[in-house]
N, C-alpha and C positions, 0 to 999 in steps of 0.2 A: 443811872448811868451804865450803859452797856459797853464793856471793854473787850475789844477783839485782840488786844496785844497780850496774848497769853503764851507762857513759855512753851516751846515746842520740844524740849528735851525731857522725855519721860522714859525711865527704864523700868521694865516689868520683869519679874521672875516668872518662871514657868510653873504650872501645876505640878506639885510633887517636888519642887526645888526651892520653895520658899514663898513668902507672902508677896503680893503684888501691890505696887503703889496704886492707890485708887484715883489719883488725880487724872482727869481726862480733859484735853483741850477742847473747849466748846466750839472753836472755829472749825475743828476737824470733823467732829462727829455729831454735833448737836448735844442737847442735854436732855435728861429724862427726869421726870418728877416721881418716877416709881423705880428707882435704880438701886434697890437694896442688893447687897452683894452676897450675903449668906455665907455660911461656912460649910464644913464637911457634914454630910448627911448620912454617913455610914455607907451602906451598900450602894454602889454606883460611883463612889469616889466623891471628891469635894464638889461643891456647887460652882459652876462656871458662870461668872457674870457676863452680861451683855455689854457691848461697847468696846472701845479700844483706846489705848494710849498711843504714843508715837516713839519711834526709834530712828536715829540718824547717825551718821559718822562713817568712818572708814572700816570699822570692824563691828559687826552686829551679832549678838548671841541670841539664838532662838531655841526654845524648848517646846517639844510637842508632848502633851500629856492628856490623860482622859479624866472624865468626871461626869457630872450630870448637869443638865440645864432645866430651868423651869421658865416656860414661856406661857403667858396668859393663864397661869395656874396649872399648866400641864407639864409633867416631868418626862424627860427623854434623855437618851444617851448623848454624850458630848465629847468632842475632841477639840482641844484648845491649843493655840500657839501663844506661849507666854501668858497663859492663864486667862484668856478671854476669848469670846466668840462675838464678832470676828477677832482675828489676831491683830496685833499692833499695826498701826499705820507705819509703813517704812517710807521715809522721805529721803531721797537721794538727789544728787545734782549731776547733770550731764557732764561727762568728762572725768569724773572721779573714778577711782578704783574701789571696789567693794569686796569685802570678805564676810560671808555669812557662816557662822559656826552653828550647825543645826544638830541638837541633841534629841534623841528619841527616847522618851520615857514610857512609850507604849509597850504592850506585850506582843506587838506585831510590827513588821517592817513599815516604814513610812517614807515620805519623800516630800519635797517642795518643788513645784514647777513655777517658774517666774513667767506668768502668762503675758505674752506679747513682747518680752524682752529679747533683744538681739544678744545672744550669748554663745560661747563655744558649745558644741553639742553635748560635750561631757558634763556641762553645767546646767543642762536643760531640765534635769530632774524627772525623767520618765523611766522607771524600772523596766528592764528588759529591752530597752532601746538605747538609752544614752548612759545609764549607770546602773549598778546592781541594787540600789535602794539603801536605806539606812536601817540597820538591824537594831533590835531593842538594846537600850543602854549603850549605844554607840553614837559617835558624833561624826558628821560629814561636813567638810568645808567646801562651800561654793565660793569661787573667786573669779571675778571677771571685771573688765572695764565697763563703765556705763556709757553707752553709745547713743543715747536718745533722750528725749524728754516726753512728758505727758502723763496721763492717768492710766494706771495698770493695776493688776492684782496678782496674788499668788494663792496657790492651793495645792493640796495633796494630789498626787497621781498614783496613789497606792490603794488598792481595794476600793471600798466605797466610803472612804473617810471624809470626803468633801461634804456628804450629806449630813454628817454629825457635827460640822462646824470648823473643819480644817481649811480655813481660807482667811484672807485679809487683804486690805487695800495697800496700794503703793502709788506714790507720787514722785515723779522725777522732774525737778525744776530745770528749766533750760539754762544753758550756759550764758545766753544773751537775754535780752528783754522778752517778755511775753508779748504776743501779737495783739492781745486784748487787755484792757484795763478793768479792774474790779476792786471792790472794797472789802469783800469777805470771801473766804474760800472754804467751802463745805464739801463733805463726802456723803453720798447716799448710797449705801451698799445694800442692795436688795437680795434676799435669799429665802429659803424655805426650811421650815422646822417640822419635824415629826417626832412623836413619842415612840415610834416603831424602830426596831433595828433595821438598818438598810438592807441587810442580807435577807431578812424576812420579806421586805418589800420586793426585792429582786425575785425571790422564789415564787411569790404570789403573782407577780407580773407574768412569769413564765407559765404558770398554770391557768391564767385567765387575765388577759391584759386589761379587762374592764373592772377588775376588783376594786380599784381606787377611784373610779369615775362615778360620782353620785348624780351625774346629770344625763345618764343614759335615757333614751326615749322609751316610752311605754304607751299603752292604749289610753292611759288616763292623764298624760302630761298635757302641758299647754303649748307645746311647740307648734309653730304655724306650718304644719305639714298635713297634707291630705292623706286619706287612706291609701290612695294609689302610690303616693310618694313613700309612705311607710313600707308598703309591700315591696317596692323597688329596692329600698335599702336593705330590707330583710333578705330578699333573694340574693343580693350581692354579699350578704354576711358582713356588712360594713355599716356601723352606726354613724349617722350624720352628726352626732354630738361628741365624737371622739376628737376633741380639740387638744387636750392635755392628758397624758397617762395618769397623772396624779393631781388632784385638786383638794380643796377644802371639803370636809374637815380633816382629812388625813394630813394635809399640810396647813400650817399656820404661816402666813407670809410676813416676812420680817423686814424692818428698816434698821440697819446697823445693829442687828441682833435682837431687836425689840418688836413685840407684837403690836397690832394696830391700836390697842387701848393702853399701851404702856408709856405713852407720853413723850415720844421723841420730838424735840423741837429745835429749830434753828432761829436765833435771834436776829432781828434786822431793824434798821431805821428806814423810814420812808425815803424813797429816792435813791437808795444805795444800789450799786451794781453787785449782784451776788453771783459768784461762780459756784455751781453745783455740779460736782463730779459724780455721775450716776454709773454705778457698776452693778451688773447682774452677776452676782456670785452664787446663784442658786445651783442646786443639783439638777433641776428638771423643769424649771418654770420660765415662761415668757411673761413679761409685764407690759401693760399699756400705761404709760406715765403721762400725767397731766396735772396742772395746777389751776383749777377753775378760777377764772378772773385774771390770770396772768399769762401773757404770751411768753414763749421760751425761745431763745436764740441758740441754735446748735452751733458750737464753735470747734468741736473736735469729736472724732469717732475712732474708737480703739486706740486712743492716745495720739492720733495724728490730726494736726490742724486742718480744718476745712473752712471754706468760705462761709461766713455767717449766713444762716438761713433761719427765718422765723417761722415757728409752728405753734400749734396749740396742744399737740399730743404726739407722742412717738411710741412705737413698739420697740422694746429692747429684748433681744433673744439672750438665752443663756450664754454667759461669758463676754457679751458685748459691753462696751463702755461708751457713754456719750457725755461730753462736757457741755453745759448749758449756762447761759447768762439770763438772769431774771432781774427785773427792777420792781420790787414791791411798791405799791402806792400807799394810800392813806388808810386802807383797811387794817383792822387790828391784827388779823391773822389770815393766812392762806393755807389751804390744805394741799399737801403734796400727796397725790394718789398714785400708787403703783398697783393697778387692778390686774389680777391674773388674767391671762388671755381667755381662759374658759369662764371667767367672771364668777368663780365660786368664792372668791375672797379678795382681799387687798392688803398690801403693805401701806402704812400710813405714817406721815410725819407732818409737822406744822412749821410754817414760817410764822414766827410770833414776834410782835412788836414789844411784848413784855412777857416775862415768865408766866406760863399758865394760860395765855391767850389762845382761843380756839376759834377756828372757822367751821362752818357747816360742812359736814362730810357728805358728798353725794352718794346716793344709794348705788348698789351694784346694778349695772345694766343687764339687759336680757342676754342670756348665753347665745353666742353665735352658732350657726349651723354650717356644716360643709355643703358645698354646692357641686354640681357636675364639673365645673371648671377646676375645683380642687382635686378631682379625680382624673384630671388630664383630658377631659372631654371639651376641648376648645374648638369652637367652630367659627369664631370671629377673627378679626385682624390681629396681628401681633401687637404686643405692648407698645403703646405710643408715648410712654413716658409720663402717664398720669395726668394728661390734660383732659379737662372736660367735666370734672366734678370737684366738690370741696375736699374730698378725702384724698385726692391725688391718685385715684384709681381709675383705670379705664375698663372698657367693656370686656375684653378678652380675659382679664385677670380675675374674673369671678365676682362681679359686682353682687353684693348681697341680695339675692333674690331666691324665690322658692326653687327647690331642686327640680320641680316638675318642668322647669324650662327646658330640660333635656330628656325628661322621662319618656316622652312620646317617641323618642328616637332610640330607645334602648334596644329595640329588636335588632339583632345582628351585632350588637356591641358586646365584646367579651373583655371584661376588666382583667382577665388572666390570660390574655393572648400573648404567650411568650414569643411568638414569631415576630413580634414587633421589636424585640430586643436585638442588639447586635450580637454577633457570634461569640464575642469574648466575654459575655455575661454568662456565668455558670447557672444553669437552670436546675433547680432542686426544690426541696421543701422550704428553703429560706426565701423563695421568691413567690409571693402570693398575690401580687398585684402588679399590673403593668399600665403605666400612663399611656393613653391612646394617642394623644397629640400634645406633648409638653411644649410650652412656649416660654420665652423669657418673660419674667414678671418682676423685673427690677423696679417697676412703677407700682408694685403692690404694697400698700402700707401695712398689710398683715391682717390675719383673720380677726373679724369683728370690727374693723376700722374702715371698711370700704365705703360705707354709706353715711358716715357721720357728717355733720354739717359744718365742721370746722376744719382747720388746716392740719393735716397729718403728714409726718415725715415719710418719705420713701427713698430708696437708694438712688433714684435718678436725680434727686434734689441735692445730692452731695457732690462737692468738687474740692479737690485738694487745694489748700491755700498756697503752699510752696510747690513749684513745679517738680514733677517726678524726674529723677536723674536719668532713667533709662526709658526712652520712648521708641525703641526699636520695634519693628513689626515682629510679632511672634513667628518663630520658624516652624512651629508645628502645633497641632491641636490635640490635646489629650481629653478624651471624653470618658467620664466615670458616671456610673449609674448608682444611685442610692436605692437600695433594695431592702425588702423586709417581708416578714410574715407576722402580722400583728397578733394573730391568734396564738401563735407559738412564741411570740416575743423574740424573734430572730431578726437581727439587723446586720447589714453588710454593705460593702462596696462591690459592685459587679457580681452579686450573688455569692461572694466568698466572705465568710466571717473571718475575723482577724486571726483566730487560732489556726485557720487553714491556710493563711497566706503570709504568716510571719516571716517566712524565708524567701518570699518573692516580693521585694519592695518595689514601689514606684521609683524609677530611676531618672534622674535629671543629669545632664552633662554640665560641667562647670560653666557658669555664666550664660547658659543658654536661655533664650526667651521663649516661654511656652504659654499658650492660652489653654486654660483648663475649663472644660464645660462640665458642669454637674447637672445631671438629670435626675429628678426626684420621682421615682416610681411608687412612692407611698402616699398615704393620705395625711401625713403629718409633716409639719415644718421642721427642718433640721438645721441647727446652727453648726456649720462645718468650720473647724478650726485647723489652721496649719501652724505648727510650731516653727520657731527659728527664723521666719521670714515674713515680710509683709507682701501682700499682693495688691493689685489695682483692680477694682471692680470695673467691668466693661458695662458702663451704665449710660452711654451716649455722650459723655464728655470727651474732649480730645485727649490724646494719649498723655499729654503733659499734665492734665488735671483730673484724670481718673482718680477717685478717692482711694487712699491706701487703707487697708484693713487687714486683720488677721482672722476675723470670723465673718462668714457670710451666711445669712439665712436663705435656704432654698425652700421656696414655698411648695405646698402640696401639689403634686401633679405638674410641676413646672421645672424650668431650667434656670441656671445662673452661670455666668462666665466671669473669670478673672484672668489677668495677665500676671505672669510671675517671672522674675529674673532669679535664676538659681545661683546665687552668689554666696551662700552660707554653707560651707562644706560640712558633711556629717550625716548622721541618721536622725530623722525627725519624725515625730508622731503627726498623724493626719487623721482627724476623727470627728464624729458628731460630738458636740459638747453636752448633749443631754446624757447625764452620767450613766443612766441605765441602758441607753442605746449603745453607748461606747462599750460597756461591759457585756452587752448583748451581741457584740461583734462588729459594729460599724466603726472600724479603725483600721488604719494601714500605716506602713512605714514608708517615708519618703527618704531616698538616699541621694545626696548631692555629692558627686565625685569632685574632690578638690583640684586645684591647679596641678597640672602634671600627672593627674590620675590618682593622686593620694588624697585620702580624707584628711 
């Protein structure tokens, strides 16, 4: 007999502050058949267990501490919230007031950012922008009303702590009824683990951004590229295999803190409706998520309800969340596969009808290759919304085809022609590539998914379930260019790295309606996150039903647009959510002047 009515009140102590209760609610995070907890192992601090308990109430105490983690037999540095990685599930209710007392037991400053939550800017948790940070052995109290519902998460915004495990899930139950019915409620938090110190990773990326890419092309590889194509990429000093900066084996991809062979499972009965809240809490990884044999119905994106849309696979960028409904059939088990976008590895969990039941795990698919369209060489029509093939991708957005499709046209093409950039983009060593003809690719399902034969989500398929409150026409257009030098690992907005622009924020007037156009002049997909506010994707839906999000993936060599109502006063971070890109300079401050001119 499988019982889903498990107590939701579990209090955990922090590492360095006492022992933690080991009870973990199966409905929230699945169960593991290899979940030994371990104790202190001397150097490196105590062992940090995988998985999470749950906290709720009006006052919640959180403690940040250090230790070490062992994943798939490999040991690496760890930073835990209340003694686990991920940190505890925080479950709140729309309309309540919450007080978080966060104590720092690290030897460095720390912080917690409540990703996607509408909070006063002083409570947003970004050192240097909204508050000074939490010093060692000090406690900071976050206090704010809970103004929304949905699936969210929290993480550090200090240093590179996110990479070591400083993150956790958050669910906010609605004040009224849910718009969908379901029998079980599970969380799948995807992330990446490394045995390396994240500061070492950052230094190696800066000295050679290909250091952690084990899929670089060579004269002896099996990639379907001709000698002419290889020479073309070499002349441009741009590898066609540069899909993710870091892949396996440097990374082990995790599901709720557990590696792919560590037995994470979610129990089900045939015919049940299961809500799976998928959170990408990784530092640097995109995942392609599918459950072979089961369709998935998307019901929410970034915590906001959308009109249900059925797909067979979706790509989730770093920091995005998607809520899905699945209905398992009579199979004994189903594999939940979170394949890394570069296809070097996968996170894995099981839907199991009984403890220990296992489904066949599909092999890793062939790594994708960049095309000329990913470099902004678009010679076809604009994005038509993904009509015309199974993957929801159209011709201009770079249908997976050999790069030679444009190689004959390379004469006269200069991928570093800075004259194509507007005058407000700063030209310097941080700008090493210019997209020649960027087009809107809201209909692009993501790298590696353009030619699959099943249904794949793209942004044009999303529509807000509840109508947007502000449907005014934007009064102005703000165009920002995503720029970078991949060889030097420099990333920026408009050619200006964050350290150079910290005193020149992007300014919005109170309650003004702005359309923001992001133009990606790099070969990498960037998940761009705005703190403090939601925006509506300009994806072809009418203004009332443009989907609300707080993260948008801007595809390589492409553009993306969103509409924003600047109604949250204060200073807010605006950045690429690839952690090493943000720390490499792709970050800005957005300032919204409050009513009457005061913040």
